[in-house]
N, C-alpha and C positions, 0 to 999 in steps of 0.2 A: 536531509534524509527524513523519511517518515519515522517517527519515534513514538514509543509509548513507555510508560513507567510501570514496573512491577515491583512491589515492595520497596519503593523509593530508589530502584535501580533503573537507569536508562537502558532501553533496549531499542536498537536501531534496526529497522527492517531493510532487507536487501533490495536492490534495484536491478532491473534488466539492462539498464544503461551501463555499458562497459567502461565508459570514460567519465567518472563523476567529477573530473576537473573541468568539464565543459562550463563555460560561463552561463549563468542563469539556469543551470540544472538544479532541480529539486524534486523531492517526492513529498507527498502529504497524506497523512492518515485522517479520514473524515468520520468514520463510525466504526464500532466494533461490537462483536457478539461473542460471548463465552457460552458454549453449549453444555448440556448435562454430561456429555462424554469428555468434557474438558478440552474440546477443540476450541481454538481461539482464532476468530476470523476478524480481519481488519479491511475495510473498504477504503480505497483511496486512489491516488493518481501519481504518475510521475510526469515530469515536464522537461522539455528540451530547451526552454527559454522562449519558444514561439507558440506552442500549443501543448495540450495535455493528452495523456493516454490513461484510460481506466484500467484498474487492476484491483486485486485483493490479495491478501496474504492469509494463508491457513497455517497456523502453528509456525509462523516465521518464514514460510516459503511463498514467494511471489508467484501469482498466476495472472498473466495478462489477459484482459477481456477482449482486446483487439490488438492488431499489429500497427494500426494507424494512430497517429497523434491527433485525434479528432474527438475524443470522448472524455467523460468525467464520471466518476462514481462517488455519490454523496451519501450512500447508505447501504446496508447489507441486512438480509434476513436469511436465516438458516432454518430449514424444516427438517426435523429428524424423524 
């Protein structure tokens, strides 16, 4: 699962995949931004073992950028 650490504490980000026991399932955090309003954004992916799906998390809530497993998010920029 996509994970980050805050004050030496592991924080796992949720996934839209409802069966995390699937073989080869994983999610991955690739980049992050902390805004001046203290919103925390993480760009990443989740994978079903065959392909990846782009997503990001805002304050720990996952937002899918597509419904198809054919994309990848490697960075994020937030404009306030």
